[in-house]
KOLPA-893865 format. One record per residue: residue in one letter; x, y, z of N, C-alpha, C, O, CB in turn. Coordinates in steps of 0.1 Angstrom, whole numbers, padded with zeros to 4 digits. Atoms other than C-alpha are relative to their C-alpha. Glycine has a CB too. Layout:
! residues N
A:X:Y:Z:X:Y:Z:X:Y:Z:X:Y:Z:X:Y:Z
...
//
This chain:
! residues 166
M:0013:0007:0001:1205:1345:1270:0000:-0008:-0013:0007:-0004:-0022:-0012:0009:0001
G:0000:0008:0012:1198:1318:1244:-0007:0006:-0012:-0013:0017:-0011:-0008:-0013:0003
H:0006:-0005:0013:1187:1323:1208:-0015:-0001:0001:-0020:-0011:0007:0006:-0008:-0012
P:0015:0000:-0002:1150:1332:1206:-0007:-0012:-0006:-0016:-0017:0000:-0006:0012:-0007
S:0006:0012:0006:1142:1302:1183:0003:-0012:0009:-0006:-0021:0009:0005:-0002:-0014
A:-0003:0011:-0009:1159:1279:1207:-0009:0000:0013:-0014:-0010:0017:0015:0000:0005
V:0009:-0002:-0011:1139:1293:1236:-0015:-0004:-0004:-0022:-0011:0004:0000:0014:0005
A:0013:0003:0005:1107:1290:1215:-0002:-0015:-0001:-0012:-0021:0002:-0003:0007:-0013
G:0000:0014:0001:1116:1254:1207:-0001:-0007:0013:-0009:-0017:0014:0012:-0005:-0008
L:0001:0006:-0013:1121:1246:1243:-0014:0001:0006:-0019:-0008:0012:0011:0006:0009
C:0013:-0002:-0005:1088:1261:1253:-0010:-0009:-0007:-0019:-0014:0000:-0004:0015:-0002
L:0009:0008:0007:1070:1242:1226:0002:-0015:0005:-0008:-0022:0006:0003:0000:-0016
A:-0003:0014:-0004:1087:1209:1237:-0006:-0002:0014:-0012:-0012:0017:0015:-0003:0001
L:0006:0001:-0013:1076:1216:1273:-0015:-0001:0000:-0021:-0008:0007:0004:0012:0009
L:0015:0000:0002:1040:1224:1262:-0005:-0014:-0005:-0014:-0019:0000:-0004:0011:-0010
V:0004:0012:0005:1038:1192:1242:0002:-0011:0010:-0007:-0020:0011:0009:-0004:-0013
S:-0001:0011:-0010:1052:1170:1270:-0010:0002:0011:-0015:-0008:0017:0014:0001:0006
A:0010:-0003:-0011:1028:1187:1295:-0014:-0005:-0005:-0021:-0011:0002:-0001:0015:0003
C:0012:0005:0006:0999:1179:1271:-0001:-0015:0000:-0012:-0021:0002:-0002:0006:-0014
A:0000:0014:0001:1009:1143:1269:-0004:-0006:0014:-0009:-0018:0014:0014:-0006:-0004
S:0003:0005:-0014:1003:1139:1307:-0012:0007:0006:-0014:0005:0018:0012:0000:0009
L:0011:-0007:-0005:0972:1160:1311:-0011:-0010:0004:-0012:-0020:-0003:-0006:0011:-0009
P:0011:0009:-0003:0942:1144:1328:-0010:0001:-0011:-0011:0011:-0019:-0007:0004:0014
A:0010:0002:0011:0914:1133:1304:-0008:0013:-0003:-0008:0017:-0015:-0009:-0011:0002
P:0008:-0012:0004:0892:1164:1307:0008:0011:-0006:0003:0019:-0014:-0008:0005:0012
L:-0009:-0011:0004:0921:1188:1301:0006:-0003:-0014:0010:0006:-0021:0010:0003:0010
D:-0006:0003:0013:0935:1169:1271:-0009:0000:-0012:-0004:-0002:-0023:0007:-0014:0001
R:0010:0000:0011:0903:1170:1250:0004:0008:-0012:0003:0004:-0023:-0013:0003:0005
P:-0003:-0008:0012:0914:1199:1228:0012:-0005:-0008:0013:-0001:-0020:0003:0014:0004
F:-0012:0005:0007:0946:1180:1219:-0002:-0014:-0006:0007:-0019:-0012:0011:0000:0010
R:0003:0014:0005:0929:1147:1209:-0001:0001:-0015:-0005:0011:-0021:-0012:-0006:0006
A:0001:0002:0015:0931:1135:1173:-0007:-0013:-0002:-0006:-0022:0005:0014:0001:-0007
P:0007:0012:0003:0909:1109:1157:0010:-0012:-0003:0020:-0010:-0009:-0010:0002:-0012
G:-0008:0012:0003:0922:1074:1155:0002:-0009:0012:-0002:-0006:0023:0013:0003:-0006
Q:-0003:0010:-0010:0935:1044:1175:0015:0002:0004:0024:0003:-0004:-0002:-0014:-0004
K:-0014:-0002:-0005:0966:1048:1197:0003:-0011:0011:-0005:-0013:0020:0002:0014:0006
L:-0004:0009:-0010:0984:1021:1217:0005:0007:0012:0015:0015:0011:0011:-0010:-0006
K:-0004:-0007:-0013:0988:1032:1253:0010:-0009:0007:0020:-0005:0012:-0012:0004:0009
H:-0009:0010:-0007:1003:1000:1268:0001:-0013:-0008:-0009:-0017:-0013:-0005:-0003:0015
F:-0002:0012:0008:1018:0970:1251:-0006:-0012:0007:-0009:-0012:0019:0015:-0003:-0001
P:0006:0012:-0005:1003:0935:1255:0006:-0006:0012:0000:-0011:0021:-0001:-0010:-0011
E:-0007:0006:-0011:1030:0924:1279:-0003:0007:0013:-0005:0001:0024:0015:0000:-0002
A:0004:-0007:-0012:1022:0952:1304:-0014:-0002:0004:-0017:-0004:0016:0002:0016:-0003
V:0014:0003:-0004:0985:0946:1302:-0001:-0015:0005:-0009:-0017:0015:-0009:0001:-0013
S:0000:0014:-0005:0991:0908:1307:0005:0000:0014:-0001:-0007:0022:0009:-0009:-0009
A:-0005:0000:-0014:1011:0915:1338:-0010:0007:0010:-0012:0002:0021:0014:0008:0001
E:0010:-0007:-0008:0985:0940:1351:-0012:-0008:0003:-0017:-0008:0015:-0004:0013:-0007
F:0013:0007:-0001:0955:0917:1346:0002:-0015:0002:-0008:-0022:0001:-0009:0003:-0011
S:-0003:0014:-0001:0972:0883:1350:-0007:-0008:-0011:-0014:-0017:-0008:-0005:-0006:0014
C:0007:0006:0012:0961:0873:1315:0002:-0015:-0001:-0007:-0022:-0006:0005:0007:-0012
E:-0003:0014:0001:0977:0839:1318:-0010:-0008:0009:-0012:-0020:0007:0014:-0003:0005
K:0010:0007:-0008:0950:0831:1344:-0015:0002:-0005:-0024:-0003:0001:0001:0005:0015
Q:0013:-0004:0006:0921:0845:1323:-0004:-0010:-0011:0005:-0016:-0018:-0001:0014:-0005
K:0005:0007:0012:0899:0827:1298:0002:0009:-0012:-0003:0020:-0012:-0015:-0005:0001
L:-0004:-0009:0011:0913:0841:1265:-0009:-0002:-0012:-0014:-0013:-0014:0014:-0002:-0004
P:-0004:-0013:-0003:0905:0863:1248:-0008:0007:0011:-0019:0003:0013:-0002:0009:-0013
W:0006:-0008:-0011:0898:0886:1278:0000:0014:-0004:0010:0020:-0008:0008:-0003:0013
F:0002:-0013:0004:0884:0920:1272:-0007:0009:0011:-0015:0004:0018:-0009:0001:-0013
K:0007:-0010:-0010:0874:0951:1293:0000:0014:-0006:0011:0018:-0011:0007:-0001:0014
I:0001:-0015:0003:0862:0986:1284:0003:0007:0013:-0004:0005:0023:-0014:0004:-0006
E:-0003:-0008:-0012:0879:1009:1309:-0006:0014:0000:-0008:0019:0010:0015:0001:0000
E:0006:-0013:0001:0864:1041:1296:-0008:0002:-0012:-0004:-0003:-0023:0011:0011:0001
L:0008:-0004:0012:0836:1053:1273:-0005:0014:0004:-0012:0016:0014:-0012:-0010:-0003
E:0002:-0014:-0003:0833:1090:1272:-0006:0007:-0012:-0001:0005:-0023:0012:0007:0005
V:0005:-0009:0011:0812:1115:1251:0002:0014:0005:-0001:0017:0017:-0015:-0003:-0003
W:-0002:-0014:-0004:0821:1151:1252:-0002:0009:-0012:0001:0005:-0023:0014:0003:0006
P:0006:-0005:-0012:0809:1177:1254:-0013:-0006:0002:-0020:-0012:-0007:-0002:0016:0000
K:0013:0006:-0003:0778:1165:1272:-0011:0008:-0005:-0022:0003:-0008:-0001:-0002:0015
R:0009:-0009:0007:0760:1195:1258:0007:0006:-0012:0017:0013:-0011:-0005:0012:0010
V:-0006:-0005:0012:0767:1203:1222:-0010:0008:-0008:-0022:0005:-0009:0005:-0013:-0009
Q:0008:-0009:0008:0754:1230:1199:-0002:-0007:-0014:0007:-0014:-0019:0006:0014:-0002
A:0003:0004:0014:0737:1220:1166:0011:0007:-0009:0013:0019:-0007:-0014:0003:-0005
G:-0011:-0006:0008:0765:1225:1140:0014:-0002:0006:0024:0001:0000:-0003:0014:-0003
G:-0013:0001:-0006:0792:1217:1165:0006:-0014:-0002:0002:-0021:-0012:-0002:0002:0015
Q:-0007:0013:0001:0814:1186:1170:-0001:-0007:0013:0001:-0002:0024:0015:0002:-0004
L:0001:0009:-0011:0809:1157:1193:0012:-0010:-0001:0015:-0016:-0011:-0014:-0008:0000
G:-0012:0009:0000:0839:1136:1204:-0004:-0012:0009:-0012:-0011:0018:0012:0007:0006
H:0002:0012:-0009:0838:1101:1219:0013:-0008:0000:0020:-0010:-0010:-0012:-0009:-0005
R:-0012:0007:-0003:0866:1081:1234:-0003:-0013:0007:-0012:-0014:0015:0010:0008:0009
M:0001:0013:-0006:0868:1044:1242:0015:-0004:0003:0023:-0003:-0005:-0007:-0011:-0009
V:-0012:0006:-0004:0897:1029:1262:-0003:-0014:0003:-0011:-0017:0012:0007:0008:0012
Y:0002:0014:-0003:0899:0992:1262:0013:-0008:0002:0024:-0003:-0002:-0008:-0007:-0011
V:-0011:0009:-0001:0922:0964:1272:-0004:-0014:-0005:-0015:-0018:-0004:0005:-0001:0015
L:0003:0013:0006:0925:0930:1255:0012:-0009:0002:0023:-0005:-0001:-0003:0001:-0015
C:-0011:0011:-0001:0945:0899:1264:-0004:-0011:-0010:-0015:-0015:-0011:0000:-0006:0015
T:0002:0011:0009:0949:0873:1237:0011:-0011:0002:0019:-0009:0011:0001:0005:-0015
G:-0010:0011:-0001:0969:0841:1232:0014:0004:-0004:0024:-0002:0000:-0004:-0012:-0007
G:-0013:-0005:0005:0997:0860:1215:0000:0015:-0002:-0011:0021:-0004:0004:-0007:-0013
P:-0001:-0014:0001:1009:0896:1213:-0004:0006:-0013:-0006:0018:-0014:0014:0004:0003
S:0004:-0006:0012:0999:0900:1177:-0014:-0005:-0005:-0018:-0002:-0015:0010:-0003:-0011
D:0013:0005:0003:0966:0881:1178:-0011:0012:0001:-0009:0021:0009:-0004:-0011:0009
V:0011:-0010:-0001:0934:0902:1172:-0013:-0007:0001:-0014:-0019:-0002:0000:0009:-0013
V:0014:0005:0000:0897:0897:1177:-0008:0008:-0010:-0009:0020:-0008:-0006:0001:0015
T:0008:-0007:0011:0877:0906:1146:-0014:-0003:0002:-0019:-0014:0004:0005:-0004:-0014
G:0015:0001:-0001:0840:0913:1148:-0006:0012:-0006:0000:0021:-0012:-0004:-0002:0014
R:0008:-0011:0005:0813:0937:1139:-0002:0011:0010:-0006:0008:0021:-0014:-0005:-0005
L:0001:-0011:-0009:0814:0971:1155:-0011:0010:-0006:-0010:0014:-0017:0013:0008:0002
D:0010:-0009:0004:0783:0993:1153:0000:0012:0009:0000:0011:0021:-0014:-0006:0000
M:0002:-0013:-0008:0782:1030:1164:-0013:0006:-0005:-0015:0008:-0017:0013:0009:-0002
R:0013:-0006:0003:0747:1045:1165:-0002:0012:0009:0003:0012:0021:-0011:-0010:0002
I:0005:-0011:-0008:0734:1078:1176:-0015:0000:0000:-0021:0000:-0011:0006:0014:-0005
L:0015:0001:-0001:0698:1076:1188:-0006:0013:0006:0000:0020:0014:-0004:-0012:0010
H:0008:-0012:-0005:0672:1104:1193:-0014:-0005:0000:-0019:-0010:-0009:0002:0012:-0009
R:0014:0004:-0002:0638:1096:1207:-0001:-0015:-0003:-0011:-0020:-0008:-0010:0007:-0009
G:0000:0014:0001:0648:1059:1206:0002:-0005:-0014:0003:-0017:-0017:-0013:-0006:0004
Q:-0002:0004:0014:0654:1059:1168:0014:0004:-0004:0019:0014:-0001:-0010:0007:-0009
P:-0013:-0004:0005:0688:1058:1151:0000:0011:-0010:-0008:0011:-0020:0006:-0013:-0007
V:-0002:-0011:0009:0698:1090:1134:0013:-0001:-0007:0015:0005:-0018:-0002:0014:0007
V:-0013:0003:0006:0733:1079:1126:0003:-0015:0003:0001:-0019:0015:0012:0009:0006
D:-0003:0014:-0002:0743:1043:1121:0013:-0003:-0008:0012:-0003:-0021:-0011:-0010:-0004
V:-0013:0002:0007:0780:1035:1112:0005:-0014:0004:0011:-0017:0014:0010:0010:0005
P:-0005:0014:-0002:0787:0997:1109:0014:-0002:-0005:0017:0004:-0016:-0010:-0010:-0006
E:-0013:0005:0005:0822:0983:1106:0000:-0015:0002:0002:-0020:0012:0012:0007:0009
P:0002:0014:-0001:0817:0947:1097:0013:-0008:0004:0011:-0020:0008:-0005:-0005:-0013
A:-0012:0007:-0003:0854:0937:1102:0009:0009:0009:0020:0012:0004:0007:-0005:-0013
Y:-0008:-0008:-0009:0867:0957:1132:0009:-0008:0008:0005:-0018:0014:-0009:0009:0009
D:-0010:0007:-0008:0899:0945:1149:0002:0006:0014:0005:0018:0015:0013:-0001:-0007
L:-0005:-0004:-0014:0903:0947:1187:0014:-0006:0001:0016:-0017:-0003:-0010:-0006:0011
R:-0014:0004:0000:0940:0946:1193:0005:-0002:0015:0000:0004:0024:0009:0011:-0006
P:-0005:0003:-0013:0959:0932:1223:0008:0012:0006:0015:0019:-0001:0009:-0012:0001
G:-0006:-0011:-0007:0972:0957:1249:-0011:0010:0005:-0023:0006:0006:0010:0007:-0009
R:0009:-0011:-0004:0956:0990:1261:-0001:0010:-0012:0009:0016:-0015:0004:0007:0013
W:0002:-0009:0012:0941:1011:1232:-0009:0011:0004:-0019:0009:0011:-0005:-0008:-0012
V:0008:-0011:-0001:0927:1045:1231:-0006:0004:-0014:0002:0006:-0023:0007:0013:0006
V:0006:-0002:0013:0902:1051:1203:-0008:0013:0001:-0018:0014:0009:-0009:-0012:-0004
D:0007:-0013:0000:0890:1087:1196:-0007:0002:-0014:-0001:0000:-0024:0010:0012:0002
V:0008:-0002:0012:0862:1095:1171:-0007:0013:0002:-0011:0017:0013:-0010:-0012:-0002
F:0007:-0013:0000:0847:1129:1162:-0011:-0001:-0010:-0010:-0006:-0021:0010:0011:-0003
V:0012:0000:0009:0812:1134:1147:-0005:0014:-0001:-0007:0021:0009:-0011:-0010:0006
A:0006:-0014:0002:0799:1166:1131:-0015:-0001:0003:-0021:-0010:-0002:0003:0005:-0014
V:0014:-0001:-0003:0765:1175:1145:-0006:0009:-0011:-0002:0021:-0012:-0003:0006:0014
P:0006:-0009:0011:0743:1188:1116:-0006:0013:0006:-0011:0013:0017:-0011:-0008:-0007
P:0005:-0013:-0005:0733:1225:1120:-0015:-0001:0003:-0020:0006:0011:0003:0011:-0010
G:0015:0001:-0002:0696:1215:1117:-0004:-0011:0010:-0016:-0014:0011:-0006:-0003:-0013
A:0003:0011:-0010:0698:1188:1145:-0010:0005:0010:-0010:0017:0014:0013:-0005:0007
S:0010:-0004:-0010:0668:1188:1168:0005:0001:0014:0014:-0007:0018:-0011:-0010:0000
D:-0003:0000:-0014:0671:1198:1204:-0004:-0013:0007:-0013:-0020:0002:-0008:0012:0007
G:0004:0012:-0008:0670:1170:1229:0011:-0009:0005:0022:-0007:0002:-0010:-0008:-0008
M:-0008:0010:-0005:0685:1141:1246:0004:-0011:-0011:-0005:-0015:-0018:-0006:-0007:0012
Y:-0005:0010:0009:0706:1117:1225:0008:-0011:0007:0012:-0009:0019:0008:0007:-0012
A:-0009:0010:-0006:0726:1085:1231:0009:-0005:-0011:0005:-0007:-0022:-0008:-0012:0006
L:-0009:0006:0009:0757:1072:1215:0002:-0014:0005:0005:-0017:0016:0014:0008:0000
E:-0001:0014:-0003:0757:1034:1214:0011:-0006:-0007:0013:-0004:-0019:-0013:-0007:-0002
L:-0010:0009:0006:0786:1011:1207:-0003:-0014:0003:-0006:-0018:0015:0015:0004:0005
A:0002:0015:-0002:0781:0974:1202:0010:-0007:-0009:0012:-0004:-0020:-0015:-0004:-0004
F:-0010:0008:0006:0807:0948:1193:-0005:-0014:0001:-0009:-0019:0012:0014:0002:0005
E:0005:0014:0000:0799:0912:1183:0011:-0008:-0007:0013:-0006:-0019:-0014:-0001:-0006
S:-0008:0010:0007:0824:0884:1176:-0003:-0013:0006:-0011:-0014:0015:0016:0004:0001
K:0002:0014:-0006:0826:0847:1184:0003:0000:0015:-0004:-0006:0022:0009:-0010:-0008
D:-0005:0001:-0014:0845:0854:1217:-0003:0012:0008:-0002:0011:0020:0014:-0004:0000
V:0001:-0012:-0007:0839:0890:1226:-0013:0007:-0004:-0016:0009:-0016:0013:0009:-0002
H:0013:-0007:0002:0806:0909:1230:0000:0012:0010:0003:0010:0021:-0013:-0009:0001
F:0003:-0011:-0009:0798:0943:1244:-0010:0010:-0006:-0010:0011:-0018:0013:0007:0005
A:0009:-0011:0005:0772:0971:1242:0001:0010:0011:-0002:0007:0023:-0014:-0006:-0002
R:-0001:-0011:-0010:0777:1004:1260:-0007:0012:-0007:-0008:0014:-0019:0014:0003:0004
S:0007:-0012:0004:0759:1037:1258:0003:0012:0009:0005:0010:0021:-0016:-0002:0000
E:-0002:-0012:-0007:0765:1073:1268:-0010:0011:-0006:-0012:0012:-0018:0015:0005:-0001
S:0009:-0011:0004:0740:1102:1267:0006:0013:-0001:0017:0016:0005:-0012:0000:0010
F:-0004:-0014:0001:0744:1138:1256:-0012:0007:-0005:-0022:0002:-0008:0012:0001:-0010
V:0011:-0008:0004:0722:1167:1247:0005:0009:-0012:0016:0014:-0012:-0004:0009:0012
I:-0002:-0010:0011:0720:1188:1215:-0009:0012:0003:-0021:0010:0005:-0003:-0006:-0014
E:0007:-0013:-0002:0710:1224:1220:0000:0007:-0013:0011:0012:-0018:0006:0008:0012
A:0001:-0006:0013:0698:1239:1187:0000:0015:0001:0003:0022:-0010:-0012:-0005:-0007
G:0001:-0015:-0001:0694:1275:1200:0014:0006:-0001:0024:0000:-0003:-0006:0004:0013
S:-0013:-0007:0001:0721:1302:1198:0008:-0002:0012:0003:-0006:0023:-0003:0015:-0002
K:-0010:0003:-0010:0752:1299:1219:-0001:0010:0011:0006:0010:0021:0014:0000:-0005
//
């Protein structure tokens, strides 16, 4: 039989490769904050016939908040997956990105990024937000809004904060 550390290394490699292909709900514990390129601009261009689109062409493929029920003091994750076609593979669309968390229609968190770059290709953006221990029970909404000369979007996802014990 092989050396124990070699077997352990093989098991770890298999686990990591399995996690890379897990469906979205199962990969959540393995997500890390940040932006990750999933598909290069050329692949997205072929998939969406970008040469026939009015450029820049943009689409949000996924906006997800998890968990949908979060305890006060816990952590809320949100993922956005988008595709962007531009005139060139290194062109970007720069604009203002606002992330807000609303409760009872009022912003309780407002994080503006005045010069946010949308990049060509398919990108996965994961963000994590700490929920304050004293957060009020109730329905909340996470809103994302982007504004530039050529690209605009506003999307929202709801979630609930439960302040009681687990």
